[in-house]
Backbone atoms as SQL, in Angstrom:
CREATE TABLE atoms (id INTEGER PRIMARY KEY, chain TEXT, resi INTEGER, resn TEXT, atom TEXT, x REAL, y REAL, z REAL);
INSERT INTO atoms VALUES
  (1, 'A', 1, 'MET', 'N', 129.483, 107.072, 91.372),
  (2, 'A', 1, 'MET', 'CA', 127.756, 107.355, 91.750),
  (3, 'A', 1, 'MET', 'C', 127.152, 108.755, 91.148),
  (4, 'A', 2, 'ASN', 'N', 126.584, 108.366, 90.015),
  (5, 'A', 2, 'ASN', 'CA', 125.846, 109.668, 89.389),
  (6, 'A', 2, 'ASN', 'C', 124.332, 110.369, 89.898),
  (7, 'A', 3, 'ILE', 'N', 124.456, 111.511, 90.146),
  (8, 'A', 3, 'ILE', 'CA', 122.866, 111.827, 90.841),
  (9, 'A', 3, 'ILE', 'C', 121.766, 112.142, 89.445),
  (10, 'A', 4, 'GLN', 'N', 122.552, 112.179, 88.308),
  (11, 'A', 4, 'GLN', 'CA', 121.369, 112.363, 87.607),
  (12, 'A', 4, 'GLN', 'C', 120.915, 110.618, 87.221),
  (13, 'A', 5, 'GLU', 'N', 121.515, 109.280, 87.483),
  (14, 'A', 5, 'GLU', 'CA', 121.148, 107.821, 87.221),
  (15, 'A', 5, 'GLU', 'C', 119.183, 108.141, 88.015),
  (16, 'A', 6, 'ILE', 'N', 119.590, 109.037, 89.049),
  (17, 'A', 6, 'ILE', 'CA', 118.583, 108.899, 89.986),
  (18, 'A', 6, 'ILE', 'C', 116.734, 109.501, 89.208),
  (19, 'A', 7, 'LYS', 'N', 115.979, 108.371, 89.606),
  (20, 'A', 7, 'LYS', 'CA', 114.591, 108.604, 88.932),
  (21, 'A', 7, 'LYS', 'C', 113.458, 108.645, 90.089),
  (22, 'A', 8, 'GLU', 'N', 112.538, 109.188, 89.853),
  (23, 'A', 8, 'GLU', 'CA', 111.392, 108.983, 90.876),
  (24, 'A', 8, 'GLU', 'C', 110.871, 107.908, 91.036),
  (25, 'A', 9, 'GLY', 'N', 110.729, 107.125, 92.485),
  (26, 'A', 9, 'GLY', 'CA', 110.380, 105.478, 92.745),
  (27, 'A', 9, 'GLY', 'C', 111.970, 104.931, 93.055),
  (28, 'A', 10, 'ASP', 'N', 112.691, 104.937, 92.604),
  (29, 'A', 10, 'ASP', 'CA', 114.101, 104.337, 92.980),
  (30, 'A', 10, 'ASP', 'C', 114.132, 104.833, 94.482),
  (31, 'A', 11, 'ARG', 'N', 114.754, 103.787, 95.183),
  (32, 'A', 11, 'ARG', 'CA', 115.039, 103.848, 96.572),
  (33, 'A', 11, 'ARG', 'C', 116.982, 103.919, 96.501),
  (34, 'A', 12, 'ILE', 'N', 116.743, 105.066, 97.580),
  (35, 'A', 12, 'ILE', 'CA', 118.616, 105.303, 97.943),
  (36, 'A', 12, 'ILE', 'C', 118.804, 105.452, 99.281),
  (37, 'A', 13, 'THR', 'N', 120.209, 104.964, 99.563),
  (38, 'A', 13, 'THR', 'CA', 120.569, 105.095, 100.992),
  (39, 'A', 13, 'THR', 'C', 121.434, 106.033, 101.264),
  (40, 'A', 14, 'PHE', 'N', 121.160, 106.824, 102.560),
  (41, 'A', 14, 'PHE', 'CA', 121.769, 107.825, 102.596),
  (42, 'A', 14, 'PHE', 'C', 122.467, 107.966, 104.156),
  (43, 'A', 15, 'ARG', 'N', 123.224, 108.811, 104.465),
  (44, 'A', 15, 'ARG', 'CA', 123.458, 109.157, 105.664),
  (45, 'A', 15, 'ARG', 'C', 123.084, 111.178, 105.553),
  (46, 'A', 16, 'SER', 'N', 122.160, 111.628, 106.628),
  (47, 'A', 16, 'SER', 'CA', 122.043, 112.883, 106.892),
  (48, 'A', 16, 'SER', 'C', 122.243, 113.215, 108.225),
  (49, 'A', 17, 'PRO', 'N', 122.965, 114.529, 108.389),
  (50, 'A', 17, 'PRO', 'CA', 123.372, 114.432, 109.992),
  (51, 'A', 17, 'PRO', 'C', 121.548, 115.322, 110.304),
  (52, 'A', 18, 'THR', 'N', 120.815, 115.391, 111.214),
  (53, 'A', 18, 'THR', 'CA', 119.818, 116.068, 111.593),
  (54, 'A', 18, 'THR', 'C', 119.879, 116.146, 113.174),
  (55, 'A', 19, 'ARG', 'N', 118.486, 116.679, 113.866),
  (56, 'A', 19, 'ARG', 'CA', 118.278, 116.864, 115.222),
  (57, 'A', 19, 'ARG', 'C', 118.129, 115.091, 115.227),
  (58, 'A', 20, 'ASP', 'N', 118.213, 114.351, 114.564),
  (59, 'A', 20, 'ASP', 'CA', 117.607, 112.692, 115.078),
  (60, 'A', 20, 'ASP', 'C', 118.628, 112.040, 115.054),
  (61, 'A', 21, 'GLY', 'N', 120.216, 113.011, 114.694),
  (62, 'A', 21, 'GLY', 'CA', 121.348, 111.447, 114.790),
  (63, 'A', 21, 'GLY', 'C', 121.642, 111.399, 113.035),
  (64, 'A', 22, 'ASN', 'N', 122.445, 110.631, 113.115),
  (65, 'A', 22, 'ASN', 'CA', 123.419, 110.673, 111.986),
  (66, 'A', 22, 'ASN', 'C', 122.982, 108.905, 110.781),
  (67, 'A', 23, 'ARG', 'N', 121.522, 108.697, 111.351),
  (68, 'A', 23, 'ARG', 'CA', 121.494, 106.880, 110.725),
  (69, 'A', 23, 'ARG', 'C', 121.504, 106.871, 109.353),
  (70, 'A', 24, 'LYS', 'N', 121.948, 105.570, 109.218),
  (71, 'A', 24, 'LYS', 'CA', 121.997, 105.239, 107.664),
  (72, 'A', 24, 'LYS', 'C', 120.210, 105.260, 107.430),
  (73, 'A', 25, 'LEU', 'N', 119.542, 105.690, 106.213),
  (74, 'A', 25, 'LEU', 'CA', 117.991, 105.732, 106.077),
  (75, 'A', 25, 'LEU', 'C', 117.844, 105.194, 104.338),
  (76, 'A', 26, 'THR', 'N', 117.371, 104.267, 104.073),
  (77, 'A', 26, 'THR', 'CA', 117.003, 104.021, 102.990),
  (78, 'A', 26, 'THR', 'C', 115.622, 104.197, 102.477),
  (79, 'A', 27, 'ARG', 'N', 115.464, 105.549, 101.898),
  (80, 'A', 27, 'ARG', 'CA', 114.259, 105.915, 101.439),
  (81, 'A', 27, 'ARG', 'C', 113.375, 105.527, 99.812),
  (82, 'A', 28, 'VAL', 'N', 112.437, 105.747, 99.483),
  (83, 'A', 28, 'VAL', 'CA', 111.816, 105.950, 97.860),
  (84, 'A', 28, 'VAL', 'C', 112.014, 107.456, 97.799),
  (85, 'A', 29, 'VAL', 'N', 112.766, 107.805, 96.387),
  (86, 'A', 29, 'VAL', 'CA', 112.649, 109.047, 95.976),
  (87, 'A', 29, 'VAL', 'C', 111.171, 109.329, 95.130),
  (88, 'A', 30, 'ASN', 'N', 110.360, 110.475, 95.818),
  (89, 'A', 30, 'ASN', 'CA', 109.310, 111.097, 95.762),
  (90, 'A', 30, 'ASN', 'C', 109.358, 111.915, 94.764),
  (91, 'A', 31, 'GLY', 'N', 110.361, 112.899, 94.259),
  (92, 'A', 31, 'GLY', 'CA', 110.685, 113.897, 93.964),
  (93, 'A', 31, 'GLY', 'C', 111.786, 114.653, 93.686),
  (94, 'A', 32, 'PHE', 'N', 111.727, 115.824, 92.810),
  (95, 'A', 32, 'PHE', 'CA', 113.261, 116.334, 92.846),
  (96, 'A', 32, 'PHE', 'C', 113.291, 117.632, 93.080),
  (97, 'A', 33, 'TRP', 'N', 114.141, 118.882, 93.807),
  (98, 'A', 33, 'TRP', 'CA', 113.966, 120.052, 93.635),
  (99, 'A', 33, 'TRP', 'C', 114.130, 121.038, 92.163),
  (100, 'A', 34, 'PRO', 'N', 114.183, 122.051, 92.292),
  (101, 'A', 34, 'PRO', 'CA', 114.810, 122.396, 90.767),
  (102, 'A', 34, 'PRO', 'C', 115.899, 122.481, 90.633),
  (103, 'A', 35, 'ASN', 'N', 117.010, 122.727, 91.560),
  (104, 'A', 35, 'ASN', 'CA', 118.611, 122.361, 91.322),
  (105, 'A', 35, 'ASN', 'C', 118.697, 120.740, 90.788),
  (106, 'A', 36, 'GLY', 'N', 117.650, 119.740, 91.017),
  (107, 'A', 36, 'GLY', 'CA', 117.689, 118.525, 90.830),
  (108, 'A', 36, 'GLY', 'C', 118.294, 117.138, 92.090),
  (109, 'A', 37, 'LEU', 'N', 118.117, 117.923, 93.223),
  (110, 'A', 37, 'LEU', 'CA', 118.658, 117.070, 94.324),
  (111, 'A', 37, 'LEU', 'C', 117.701, 116.108, 94.642),
  (112, 'A', 38, 'PRO', 'N', 117.199, 114.946, 94.927),
  (113, 'A', 38, 'PRO', 'CA', 116.163, 114.010, 95.138),
  (114, 'A', 38, 'PRO', 'C', 115.480, 114.563, 96.184),
  (115, 'A', 39, 'THR', 'N', 114.066, 114.454, 96.644),
  (116, 'A', 39, 'THR', 'CA', 113.332, 114.272, 97.697),
  (117, 'A', 39, 'THR', 'C', 113.010, 113.006, 98.173),
  (118, 'A', 40, 'VAL', 'N', 112.883, 112.956, 99.566),
  (119, 'A', 40, 'VAL', 'CA', 112.508, 111.586, 100.171),
  (120, 'A', 40, 'VAL', 'C', 111.380, 111.953, 101.372),
  (121, 'A', 41, 'ARG', 'N', 110.667, 111.256, 101.834),
  (122, 'A', 41, 'ARG', 'CA', 109.871, 111.030, 103.021),
  (123, 'A', 41, 'ARG', 'C', 110.983, 110.663, 104.126),
  (124, 'A', 42, 'ALA', 'N', 110.854, 111.802, 104.956),
  (125, 'A', 42, 'ALA', 'CA', 112.512, 111.380, 106.193),
  (126, 'A', 42, 'ALA', 'C', 112.322, 112.141, 106.980),
  (127, 'A', 43, 'HIS', 'N', 112.201, 112.071, 108.323),
  (128, 'A', 43, 'HIS', 'CA', 112.409, 112.904, 109.397),
  (129, 'A', 43, 'HIS', 'C', 111.272, 113.476, 109.425),
  (130, 'A', 44, 'GLY', 'N', 110.208, 113.424, 109.378),
  (131, 'A', 44, 'GLY', 'CA', 108.707, 114.100, 109.478),
  (132, 'A', 44, 'GLY', 'C', 108.442, 115.109, 108.841),
  (133, 'A', 45, 'TRP', 'N', 109.200, 114.976, 107.376),
  (134, 'A', 45, 'TRP', 'CA', 109.268, 115.867, 106.159),
  (135, 'A', 45, 'TRP', 'C', 108.782, 115.139, 104.832),
  (136, 'A', 46, 'GLY', 'N', 107.765, 115.557, 103.951),
  (137, 'A', 46, 'GLY', 'CA', 107.183, 114.580, 103.308),
  (138, 'A', 46, 'GLY', 'C', 108.322, 114.963, 101.622),
  (139, 'A', 47, 'ASN', 'N', 109.091, 116.327, 101.614),
  (140, 'A', 47, 'ASN', 'CA', 110.076, 116.652, 100.710),
  (141, 'A', 47, 'ASN', 'C', 111.653, 116.580, 101.669),
  (142, 'A', 48, 'PHE', 'N', 112.129, 116.103, 101.812),
  (143, 'A', 48, 'PHE', 'CA', 112.796, 116.034, 102.277),
  (144, 'A', 48, 'PHE', 'C', 114.093, 116.115, 101.728),
  (145, 'A', 49, 'VAL', 'N', 115.120, 117.080, 101.681),
  (146, 'A', 49, 'VAL', 'CA', 116.309, 117.033, 100.459),
  (147, 'A', 49, 'VAL', 'C', 117.551, 116.181, 100.774),
  (148, 'A', 50, 'VAL', 'N', 117.687, 114.879, 99.951),
  (149, 'A', 50, 'VAL', 'CA', 119.180, 114.443, 100.210),
  (150, 'A', 50, 'VAL', 'C', 120.335, 115.424, 99.328),
  (151, 'A', 51, 'ARG', 'N', 121.376, 115.403, 99.335),
  (152, 'A', 51, 'ARG', 'CA', 122.444, 115.995, 98.682),
  (153, 'A', 51, 'ARG', 'C', 123.134, 115.366, 98.310),
  (154, 'A', 52, 'ALA', 'N', 124.279, 115.380, 97.303),
  (155, 'A', 52, 'ALA', 'CA', 124.645, 114.205, 96.614),
  (156, 'A', 52, 'ALA', 'C', 125.737, 113.444, 97.356),
  (157, 'A', 53, 'HIS', 'N', 126.309, 114.036, 98.171),
  (158, 'A', 53, 'HIS', 'CA', 127.313, 113.539, 99.408),
  (159, 'A', 53, 'HIS', 'C', 126.746, 112.718, 100.462),
  (160, 'A', 54, 'GLU', 'N', 125.659, 112.622, 100.601),
  (161, 'A', 54, 'GLU', 'CA', 124.897, 112.119, 101.127),
  (162, 'A', 54, 'GLU', 'C', 124.319, 110.730, 100.951),
  (163, 'A', 55, 'ILE', 'N', 124.856, 110.730, 99.890),
  (164, 'A', 55, 'ILE', 'CA', 124.159, 109.061, 99.158),
  (165, 'A', 55, 'ILE', 'C', 125.011, 108.082, 99.119),
  (166, 'A', 56, 'GLN', 'N', 124.563, 107.175, 99.365),
  (167, 'A', 56, 'GLN', 'CA', 125.997, 105.945, 99.698),
  (168, 'A', 56, 'GLN', 'C', 125.407, 105.108, 98.463),
  (169, 'A', 57, 'GLU', 'N', 123.943, 104.668, 98.157),
  (170, 'A', 57, 'GLU', 'CA', 123.698, 103.335, 97.942),
  (171, 'A', 57, 'GLU', 'C', 122.256, 104.412, 96.614),
  (172, 'A', 58, 'ILE', 'N', 122.210, 103.380, 95.590),
  (173, 'A', 58, 'ILE', 'CA', 121.285, 104.149, 94.383),
  (174, 'A', 58, 'ILE', 'C', 120.271, 102.239, 94.042),
  (175, 'A', 59, 'ILE', 'N', 119.368, 102.179, 94.616),
  (176, 'A', 59, 'ILE', 'CA', 118.696, 100.912, 94.185),
  (177, 'A', 59, 'ILE', 'C', 117.505, 101.128, 93.182),
  (178, 'A', 60, 'PRO', 'N', 117.592, 101.218, 91.751),
  (179, 'A', 60, 'PRO', 'CA', 117.043, 101.079, 91.234),
  (180, 'A', 60, 'PRO', 'C', 115.465, 100.657, 91.398),
  (181, 'A', 61, 'LYS', 'N', 114.536, 101.039, 90.485),
  (182, 'A', 61, 'LYS', 'CA', 112.671, 100.791, 90.951),
  (183, 'A', 61, 'LYS', 'C', 112.834, 99.439, 90.110),
  (184, 'A', 62, 'GLU', 'N', 112.348, 98.257, 90.580),
  (185, 'A', 62, 'GLU', 'CA', 112.029, 97.281, 90.424),
  (186, 'A', 62, 'GLU', 'C', 111.021, 97.402, 88.733),
  (187, 'A', 63, 'ASP', 'N', 111.611, 96.572, 87.689),
  (188, 'A', 63, 'ASP', 'CA', 110.625, 96.789, 86.444),
  (189, 'A', 63, 'ASP', 'C', 109.514, 95.963, 86.466),
  (190, 'A', 64, 'ALA', 'N', 108.389, 96.573, 86.662),
  (191, 'A', 64, 'ALA', 'CA', 106.829, 95.822, 86.373),
  (192, 'A', 64, 'ALA', 'C', 106.781, 95.317, 85.497),
  (193, 'A', 65, 'SER', 'N', 107.608, 95.011, 84.121),
  (194, 'A', 65, 'SER', 'CA', 107.361, 94.116, 82.917),
  (195, 'A', 65, 'SER', 'C', 107.877, 93.107, 83.322),
  (196, 'A', 66, 'ALA', 'N', 108.659, 92.701, 83.764),
  (197, 'A', 66, 'ALA', 'CA', 109.913, 91.929, 84.279),
  (198, 'A', 66, 'ALA', 'C', 109.468, 90.666, 84.579);
């Protein structure tokens, strides 16, 4: 799995240990940090950073022209 393949609008499934536990989440990528890590809305944050080793699956955004 290559983190450079992720684009804004794609969905990612990840596990991230937080105070809320270590649940498996699937969220839409809403941006990137300057170091290239994707951000999502999760755990009450609008720009929750997901580290590369936490990502389990990348689900590409559906192409609207198809």
